[in-house]
Backbone as a chain_set.jsonl record, in Angstrom:
{"seq": "XXXXXXXXXXXXXXXXXXXXXXXXXXXXXXXXXXXXXXXXXXXXXXXXXXXXXXXXXXXXXXXXXXXXXXXXXXXXXXXXXXXXXXXXXXXXXXXXXXXXXXXXXXXXXXXXXXXXXXXXXXXXXXXXXXXXXX", "coords": {"N": [[133.326, 86.774, 67.806], [132.02, 89.435, 69.524], [133.039, 90.651, 72.595], [132.077, 92.524, 74.516], [129.399, 93.838, 73.889], [126.726, 95.963, 74.362], [123.369, 95.734, 75.207], [119.955, 96.654, 75.828], [118.81, 94.69, 77.552], [121.025, 93.779, 78.949], [121.537, 95.5, 81.019], [120.767, 94.896, 83.931], [121.193, 94.868, 86.659], [120.87, 96.438, 89.765], [122.322, 99.448, 91.004], [123.698, 101.662, 93.427], [125.112, 104.826, 94.226], [127.473, 106.423, 96.386], [128.966, 107.712, 99.397], [131.259, 107.256, 102.158], [130.151, 107.274, 105.548], [130.681, 109.388, 108.417], [132.633, 107.945, 111.045], [130.754, 105.881, 113.242], [129.886, 105.334, 116.588], [129.357, 102.283, 118.207], [126.847, 101.698, 120.437], [126.671, 99.51, 122.171], [129.154, 98.067, 122.372], [131.161, 99.952, 122.04], [132.77, 100.14, 119.781], [133.983, 101.588, 116.692], [132.365, 102.197, 113.62], [132.083, 102.411, 110.089], [129.723, 103.467, 107.708], [127.884, 102.961, 104.627], [126.797, 105.696, 102.761], [124.208, 106.503, 100.918], [123.958, 108.434, 98.0], [122.966, 108.844, 95.35], [120.753, 107.028, 93.186], [118.605, 104.134, 92.892], [120.289, 102.877, 89.949], [120.656, 101.193, 86.779], [123.023, 98.728, 85.839], [125.47, 96.987, 83.793], [127.273, 93.914, 83.52], [130.772, 93.907, 82.793], [132.902, 92.172, 80.818], [136.134, 90.892, 81.142], [138.948, 89.742, 79.229], [140.936, 86.719, 79.5], [143.593, 87.327, 79.079], [143.654, 90.06, 79.705], [143.062, 89.852, 82.441], [145.381, 88.548, 83.372], [147.27, 90.543, 82.865], [146.618, 92.392, 84.796], [147.509, 91.395, 87.179], [149.203, 91.908, 90.198], [148.742, 94.607, 90.274], [146.754, 97.458, 91.39], [144.302, 96.832, 90.422], [143.853, 94.147, 90.543], [142.004, 92.488, 92.032], [139.476, 93.271, 91.127], [136.207, 94.061, 89.779], [134.437, 94.818, 86.801], [132.003, 97.11, 85.622], [129.415, 98.386, 83.479], [127.883, 101.489, 82.914], [125.278, 103.623, 81.742], [126.37, 106.484, 80.048], [125.123, 109.045, 79.693], [122.83, 109.005, 81.374], [123.668, 108.049, 83.847], [126.508, 108.125, 84.269], [127.285, 110.855, 84.061], [126.315, 111.856, 86.421], [127.857, 110.93, 88.462], [129.95, 112.04, 90.89], [133.181, 113.321, 92.07], [133.178, 112.987, 94.881], [131.749, 110.695, 95.317], [132.702, 107.775, 96.198], [132.074, 105.168, 96.595], [130.02, 102.279, 95.884], [126.927, 100.538, 95.987], [125.885, 97.322, 95.4], [123.958, 94.511, 94.789], [123.676, 94.031, 97.55], [126.237, 94.358, 98.564], [129.117, 96.378, 99.323], [131.168, 98.339, 97.305], [134.311, 99.784, 96.478], [134.965, 102.467, 94.342], [137.373, 102.188, 92.081], [138.294, 103.097, 89.605], [137.06, 105.251, 87.069], [136.125, 105.197, 83.855], [135.136, 107.338, 81.675], [132.851, 107.723, 78.901], [133.823, 109.408, 76.061], [132.571, 110.21, 73.758], [129.988, 111.198, 73.807], [127.623, 110.076, 72.863], [124.217, 108.8, 72.681], [124.15, 106.099, 73.363], [126.478, 105.64, 74.722], [128.779, 104.247, 77.106], [130.05, 104.237, 80.438], [132.841, 102.783, 81.972], [133.277, 101.275, 85.012], [135.598, 100.435, 87.502], [135.474, 98.294, 90.171], [136.138, 97.503, 93.574], [135.78, 95.205, 96.19], [134.74, 96.533, 99.234], [135.884, 96.203, 102.395], [135.857, 97.562, 104.775], [133.631, 99.13, 105.03], [130.257, 99.248, 105.955], [126.925, 98.151, 105.202], [124.214, 100.05, 106.044], [121.355, 99.43, 108.176], [119.337, 101.244, 108.132], [118.834, 104.491, 106.556], [121.746, 106.573, 106.397], [122.757, 109.73, 107.52], [124.622, 112.726, 106.515], [125.957, 113.61, 108.794], [126.512, 111.336, 110.16], [124.484, 110.097, 111.566], [121.62, 107.977, 112.039]], "CA": [[132.313, 87.174, 68.755], [132.354, 90.628, 70.294], [132.94, 90.297, 74.003], [131.305, 93.479, 75.306], [128.375, 94.635, 73.235], [125.702, 96.199, 75.366], [121.988, 95.898, 74.783], [119.102, 97.035, 76.96], [118.589, 93.603, 78.519], [122.245, 93.562, 79.725], [121.512, 96.386, 82.182], [119.772, 94.236, 84.77], [121.608, 94.876, 88.058], [120.72, 97.76, 90.372], [123.506, 99.975, 91.671], [123.557, 102.977, 94.05], [126.411, 105.449, 94.447], [127.511, 107.24, 97.586], [130.243, 107.9, 100.076], [131.234, 106.675, 103.491], [129.713, 108.189, 106.599], [131.643, 109.573, 109.49], [132.554, 106.767, 111.926], [129.676, 105.878, 114.227], [130.226, 104.482, 117.734], [128.363, 101.297, 118.603], [126.488, 101.949, 121.839], [126.793, 98.293, 122.968], [130.53, 97.668, 122.69], [132.069, 101.087, 121.922], [133.587, 100.116, 118.565], [133.637, 102.554, 115.654], [132.032, 101.551, 112.36], [131.77, 103.332, 109.003], [128.622, 102.953, 106.912], [127.665, 103.484, 103.285], [125.828, 106.779, 102.72], [123.727, 106.572, 99.538], [123.703, 109.78, 97.501], [122.083, 108.74, 94.188], [120.435, 105.679, 92.748], [119.287, 103.094, 92.126], [120.399, 102.868, 88.506], [120.942, 99.857, 86.277], [124.349, 98.546, 85.257], [125.696, 95.722, 83.089], [128.622, 93.388, 83.755], [131.76, 94.104, 81.734], [133.729, 90.969, 80.869], [137.522, 91.012, 80.7], [139.533, 88.52, 78.677], [141.947, 86.109, 80.371], [144.823, 88.094, 78.888], [143.519, 91.278, 80.503], [143.178, 89.465, 83.851], [146.793, 88.286, 83.669], [147.982, 91.814, 82.86], [146.271, 93.138, 86.0], [148.12, 90.789, 88.367], [150.209, 92.736, 90.841], [148.344, 96.012, 90.27], [145.611, 97.726, 92.273], [143.099, 96.339, 89.76], [143.9, 92.686, 90.544], [140.79, 91.845, 92.564], [138.355, 94.153, 90.822], [135.244, 93.687, 88.749], [134.077, 95.987, 86.019], [130.613, 97.23, 85.214], [129.136, 99.459, 82.543], [126.7, 102.292, 83.178], [125.001, 104.564, 80.66], [127.087, 107.735, 80.31], [124.252, 110.212, 79.796], [121.859, 108.926, 82.469], [124.289, 107.715, 85.126], [127.91, 108.547, 84.346], [127.416, 112.3, 84.296], [125.87, 112.17, 87.781], [128.852, 110.453, 89.425], [130.875, 113.117, 91.244], [134.382, 112.82, 92.738], [132.951, 112.592, 96.28], [131.133, 109.369, 95.333], [133.805, 106.824, 96.129], [131.576, 103.83, 96.872], [128.807, 101.848, 95.196], [126.274, 99.379, 96.592], [125.316, 96.466, 94.366], [123.637, 93.165, 95.278], [123.875, 93.943, 98.994], [127.653, 94.494, 98.914], [129.675, 97.703, 99.106], [132.385, 98.335, 96.494], [135.007, 101.045, 96.306], [135.181, 102.789, 92.927], [138.808, 102.342, 91.867], [138.523, 103.873, 88.392], [135.907, 105.575, 86.241], [136.544, 105.508, 82.486], [133.936, 107.874, 81.037], [132.732, 107.741, 77.45], [134.113, 110.761, 75.6], [131.911, 110.481, 72.489], [128.719, 111.872, 74.058], [126.527, 109.46, 72.12], [123.174, 108.315, 73.596], [124.419, 104.721, 73.778], [127.807, 105.557, 75.327], [128.835, 103.666, 78.447], [131.213, 104.446, 81.282], [133.288, 101.538, 82.597], [133.727, 101.488, 86.385], [136.317, 99.34, 88.152], [135.012, 98.224, 91.557], [136.814, 96.552, 94.464], [134.975, 94.959, 97.387], [135.183, 97.326, 100.386], [135.701, 95.407, 103.605], [135.781, 98.42, 105.955], [132.383, 99.882, 104.986], [129.098, 98.375, 106.165], [125.639, 98.588, 104.684], [123.366, 100.317, 107.207], [120.001, 98.89, 108.146], [118.521, 102.404, 107.785], [119.613, 105.518, 105.867], [122.704, 107.326, 107.203], [122.876, 111.12, 107.087], [126.0, 113.196, 106.401], [126.603, 113.778, 110.098], [126.774, 110.019, 110.728], [123.351, 109.604, 112.344], [120.618, 107.187, 111.315]], "C": [[132.792, 88.396, 69.536], [132.077, 90.338, 71.761], [132.004, 91.234, 74.775], [130.455, 94.385, 74.433], [127.25, 94.765, 74.233], [124.353, 96.441, 74.715], [121.162, 96.218, 76.021], [118.94, 95.95, 77.998], [119.841, 93.286, 79.338], [122.256, 94.381, 81.023], [120.42, 95.905, 83.135], [120.136, 94.182, 86.25], [121.497, 96.287, 88.604], [121.99, 98.153, 91.111], [123.182, 101.359, 92.221], [124.956, 103.515, 94.311], [126.344, 106.331, 95.677], [128.906, 107.391, 98.129], [130.151, 107.235, 101.44], [130.802, 107.73, 104.495], [130.881, 108.445, 107.544], [131.545, 108.34, 110.387], [131.493, 106.947, 113.012], [130.048, 104.901, 115.339], [129.056, 103.556, 118.045], [128.105, 101.483, 120.095], [126.706, 100.719, 122.729], [128.23, 97.976, 123.353], [131.565, 98.776, 122.492], [132.937, 101.096, 120.669], [133.081, 101.157, 117.565], [133.404, 101.804, 114.347], [131.668, 102.618, 111.339], [130.729, 102.685, 108.106], [128.591, 103.609, 105.537], [126.553, 104.521, 103.343], [125.4, 106.974, 101.27], [123.423, 108.015, 99.161], [122.765, 109.772, 96.302], [121.853, 107.276, 93.85], [119.082, 105.262, 93.277], [119.232, 103.34, 90.61], [120.627, 101.434, 88.074], [122.312, 99.825, 85.629], [124.431, 97.177, 84.6], [127.093, 95.214, 83.425], [129.51, 93.635, 82.543], [132.748, 92.955, 81.858], [135.122, 91.25, 80.331], [137.981, 89.681, 80.127], [140.542, 87.953, 79.676], [143.256, 86.884, 80.276], [144.788, 89.379, 79.71], [143.633, 90.973, 81.992], [144.621, 89.195, 84.243], [147.596, 89.58, 83.714], [147.733, 92.609, 84.145], [146.912, 92.573, 87.264], [149.231, 91.676, 88.898], [149.889, 94.221, 90.81], [147.169, 96.202, 91.217], [144.303, 97.219, 91.685], [142.98, 94.812, 89.813], [142.598, 92.041, 90.988], [139.565, 92.699, 92.307], [137.399, 93.5, 89.852], [134.873, 94.964, 88.027], [132.608, 95.923, 85.637], [130.495, 98.384, 84.23], [127.858, 100.161, 82.957], [126.511, 103.249, 82.006], [125.616, 105.912, 80.996], [126.134, 108.903, 80.533], [123.337, 110.179, 81.01], [122.502, 108.702, 83.826], [125.673, 108.333, 85.253], [128.118, 110.011, 84.632], [127.064, 112.688, 85.726], [126.877, 111.729, 88.84], [129.875, 111.553, 89.656], [132.105, 112.534, 91.946], [134.174, 112.407, 94.198], [132.319, 111.209, 96.404], [132.216, 108.319, 95.107], [133.368, 105.381, 96.326], [130.298, 103.555, 96.091], [128.251, 100.629, 95.925], [125.563, 98.612, 95.48], [125.138, 95.074, 94.949], [123.934, 92.992, 96.765], [125.316, 94.025, 99.448], [128.13, 95.897, 98.566], [131.005, 97.557, 98.368], [132.994, 99.727, 96.487], [135.218, 101.267, 94.812], [136.664, 103.093, 92.761], [139.076, 103.245, 90.675], [137.2, 104.084, 87.664], [136.443, 105.981, 84.877], [135.325, 106.013, 81.722], [134.008, 107.81, 79.514], [132.911, 109.188, 76.987], [133.338, 111.145, 74.345], [130.6, 111.229, 72.64], [127.578, 111.338, 73.2], [125.47, 108.949, 73.104], [123.433, 106.904, 74.116], [125.786, 104.556, 74.43], [127.744, 104.999, 76.735], [130.133, 104.073, 79.137], [131.551, 103.108, 81.911], [133.853, 101.878, 83.979], [134.442, 100.241, 86.879], [135.995, 99.388, 89.635], [135.787, 97.166, 92.33], [135.982, 96.425, 95.728], [135.566, 95.721, 98.572], [134.869, 96.552, 101.658], [135.496, 96.273, 104.851], [134.519, 99.272, 106.007], [131.232, 98.898, 105.121], [127.86, 98.987, 105.543], [124.724, 98.825, 105.872], [121.995, 99.681, 107.044], [118.994, 99.984, 107.828], [119.43, 103.416, 107.096], [120.524, 106.246, 106.85], [122.781, 108.733, 106.649], [124.335, 111.525, 107.047], [126.705, 113.351, 107.74], [126.821, 112.444, 110.814], [125.649, 109.462, 111.564], [122.378, 108.871, 111.454], [119.301, 107.911, 111.276]], "O": [[133.864, 88.368, 70.14], [131.009, 89.841, 72.117], [131.22, 90.772, 75.605], [130.763, 95.564, 74.264], [126.864, 93.79, 74.878], [124.22, 97.248, 73.794], [121.641, 96.063, 77.144], [118.93, 96.234, 79.195], [119.736, 92.581, 80.342], [122.901, 94.002, 82.0], [119.307, 96.43, 83.148], [119.451, 93.512, 87.023], [121.975, 97.233, 87.979], [122.644, 97.329, 91.75], [122.484, 102.142, 91.576], [125.88, 102.749, 94.586], [125.305, 106.915, 95.982], [129.897, 107.221, 97.417], [129.102, 106.719, 101.827], [131.053, 108.921, 104.315], [131.923, 107.795, 107.467], [130.473, 107.743, 110.483], [131.359, 108.014, 113.611], [130.473, 103.777, 115.07], [127.909, 103.994, 118.134], [129.027, 101.432, 120.909], [126.908, 100.873, 123.934], [128.512, 97.655, 124.507], [132.746, 98.553, 122.756], [133.768, 101.99, 120.515], [131.915, 101.551, 117.589], [134.153, 100.888, 114.006], [131.024, 103.612, 111.674], [130.831, 101.503, 107.777], [129.188, 104.663, 105.316], [125.488, 104.264, 103.904], [126.146, 107.549, 100.476], [122.733, 108.731, 99.886], [121.857, 110.601, 96.23], [122.656, 106.406, 94.188], [118.475, 105.999, 94.054], [118.284, 103.917, 90.078], [120.777, 100.549, 88.916], [122.716, 100.772, 84.955], [123.577, 96.318, 84.817], [128.009, 96.017, 83.599], [129.048, 93.578, 81.403], [133.369, 92.786, 82.908], [135.287, 91.769, 79.227], [137.466, 88.625, 80.494], [140.954, 88.652, 80.602], [143.945, 87.074, 81.278], [145.781, 89.743, 80.34], [144.235, 91.749, 82.734], [145.045, 89.574, 85.335], [148.515, 89.702, 84.524], [148.572, 93.421, 84.534], [146.863, 93.211, 88.315], [150.09, 92.137, 88.146], [150.695, 95.026, 91.279], [146.648, 95.237, 91.778], [143.292, 97.181, 92.385], [142.086, 94.246, 89.183], [142.141, 91.102, 90.336], [138.707, 92.834, 93.179], [137.732, 92.517, 89.19], [134.984, 96.059, 88.579], [132.049, 94.859, 85.371], [131.369, 99.249, 84.159], [126.869, 99.518, 83.309], [127.48, 103.637, 81.355], [125.416, 106.433, 82.093], [126.32, 109.676, 81.473], [123.089, 111.219, 81.619], [121.952, 109.112, 84.848], [125.969, 108.995, 86.248], [129.034, 110.377, 85.369], [127.478, 113.748, 86.193], [126.757, 112.12, 90.001], [130.584, 111.955, 88.734], [132.081, 111.38, 92.372], [134.913, 111.563, 94.706], [132.349, 110.612, 97.48], [132.59, 108.02, 93.973], [134.187, 104.466, 96.238], [129.588, 104.477, 95.689], [129.006, 99.792, 96.42], [124.759, 99.165, 94.73], [126.066, 94.521, 95.538], [124.391, 91.931, 97.191], [125.597, 93.781, 100.621], [127.62, 96.528, 97.64], [131.857, 96.757, 98.753], [132.278, 100.728, 96.488], [135.609, 100.344, 94.098], [137.156, 104.117, 93.234], [139.986, 104.073, 90.719], [136.336, 103.207, 87.648], [137.136, 106.991, 84.754], [134.561, 105.215, 81.181], [135.088, 107.84, 78.925], [132.224, 110.087, 77.472], [133.428, 112.289, 73.899], [130.139, 111.845, 71.679], [126.663, 112.085, 72.852], [125.799, 108.688, 74.261], [122.977, 106.555, 75.205], [126.213, 103.427, 74.669], [126.786, 105.241, 77.47], [131.172, 104.231, 78.497], [130.658, 102.376, 82.338], [134.788, 102.669, 84.098], [133.955, 99.124, 86.7], [136.217, 100.408, 90.287], [136.06, 96.079, 91.82], [135.528, 97.429, 96.278], [136.749, 95.576, 98.88], [133.705, 96.283, 101.954], [135.015, 95.781, 105.871], [134.352, 100.061, 106.936], [131.227, 97.844, 104.484], [127.769, 100.204, 105.38], [124.474, 97.898, 106.643], [121.535, 99.427, 105.931], [117.913, 99.698, 107.312], [120.647, 103.233, 107.05], [120.138, 106.507, 107.989], [122.862, 108.916, 105.435], [125.202, 110.77, 107.488], [127.929, 113.236, 107.81], [127.271, 112.428, 111.959], [125.833, 108.438, 112.222], [122.319, 109.116, 110.25], [118.334, 107.403, 110.709]]}, "num_chains": 1, "name": "protein.A"}
């Protein structure tokens, strides 16, 4: 059984890509908070399943607590720029740890992204601009 074959119905989760905003001061208590600033999306992605052996090999590395997803290279992967360090999926913000782009340039090529849950970035209730304002 092939573990990661991708078909159209596998791409069923929406994902947006962006960066973090400049820190914004909370008017009520004076604390600083950083928000997710969406740049492109939403697109659709598919889960990428690792084997148990691959999970054991990742222990003790920066990829230990990551999840992997697949995005279409031509429609999504080419649009991801180096400034896009975060992704929002299912109401959670993830840091993009690694982007493994498809080098074949085929229409069905997929890029594999390694994502780690970002605890220091919040999802804003409204859109955040580049200057950190809502």
